[in-house]
C-alpha positions, 0 to 999 in steps of 0.5 A: 500500500502507498502511504502518501498523504497530501496534507500536513502530517507527522510520521513516526520513526520507530528506530529512534522514537522521534516524529517528523512533520511533513508539509509538502505544500511548502515546496511552492513558497517563494525563496530569496534566501541563500543559494549555493553556487555549483562548484566545478569538480575538475580536480587534478589526479594528484595535488601536491598541496593536498595533505592526503595525497600519496607521498605528501606531508600531512599537517601534523608533519607525517609523510604519507606513504606512496599508497596505491589503494586504500590508506588508513591512519590515526587522525593527527588532530583526533577528537578522542584519545586512548590515553585520556586520563580519568578526571574528577567530576561533580557528583551532582546529578544535574552536572554529570560528566566522565572521561571518554577514551577512544581513537579517530582514524582517517580512511583514504578511499583512493590515491586519486585526488579527483575521484569520489565513491560515485566515480571510483572504479568498482574494485576501489569501492569494493576495497573501501568496503573491505577496509570498513569491515576490517577496521570495525572488526579491529576496533570493536574488540576495544571500544563500545561503539565504532562509527564509520562515516564520510562527509562529502563536499564543502557544504558538509564541512569536509576539510579536504576534497580528497576522497576520504572518510573517518572512523571514531571509536569510543568507550561509550554508546553515543546518544543517537545509536543509543536511541536505536539500540533501545528501540530495537531491543524493545521491539525484539523483546516485545515481538521476538523479531527484528525491527528493521527486518520487519520494516524492510519486508513492509517496504519491499511489499509497498515498493514506493520508497525503494531506490535500489534493489540489489541482490543482498542490499536495498536502498530506500527513502525511509518513511520517516526521512528528515532530509529531502533525499535521505536514504537508508541502506539495509541488508536483506539478511540479518547482519549485526555489523560490517565485519559480519558480512560475507564476501558476496554481500560486500561485493553487492554492497559496493555495487549498490553504493555506486548505483545510489551515489550515481543517482545522487550525482545525476539528480541535480547534475552535480557532485552531491554533498552528504554525510553518511555513516554505518550503524551496527552492533554485535547484538542479537536485536541489531540490524546493520544499516547505513544512513545517507543525509544529503542537505540539497533540496535543489541544485543550488539550495539546501535544507536548513534545520533551523527555527521550528526544527531546532525548537520543536521537531524535524520538518520536511517539504517533500514526501519520502515517496516523491523523493524516492520516485525522483531518485529512481527516475534519474539515470546514474551520472557518468 
């Protein structure tokens, strides 16, 4: 059944317990606010001034190796440190704090400065998936939460255009994954089933929000999506985390990601900015999933989460069904 609703309404996110206001009539409002010029992406294959290119010296003074595939290193300006000392804090219940131990790593997806995950060779994307999985396996042995993510584009605060992502691993379960953890656990406790597995079954039956349907993975616009062209990547079989995937699942994940990112770039004929990341945990009630949060509403206009969104709850201007239809209708940019 297609759940499209044309009037203003709220949709519930069972993964976090939060609501989003959907107001499709706002797409016709006049706009004289900020627009963003589309920046040409004709970068060189190698940039001698790039801190991430092979052989160059990073800002912290360390020389990169002449890597020819993926490359991972500990962030020279890390937000988390495994040697953080325990500090004395207030014992007042309203003034809680504790030390956080962890590590931050940078992953270069390719030695080529001019590429992105969308237009890298398929083998290079597959190598990136492999590195994600191996890093999760290594860091999960020492830390409670391992967050793999990428910020793509200046609009998302990327400090360097070289194709790269990050991994932050910490000793605490962060706030947003904590919400997903508690809601998945409650659902499994109540039903004996997996929340996201049941949700994917419903989406595959409905079909209106599916963007890419692969052999092992599905990309869809969540019913409760907040960002205009937000998507979620879900496995067709129950998987806890990236290191639980088989070689065949990793092959298909690389292919599905390139299809999604090709559609993103084709949507507005530009390199599509986004923040993306993986949420997974080695627990029986968890299902691995990827989040893509792109801010663009149009080729030169972004969604601003301000005012009502900051003070009340999230709001979106196009329906999830419309967003999925637009992403399906575009070919993959070449």
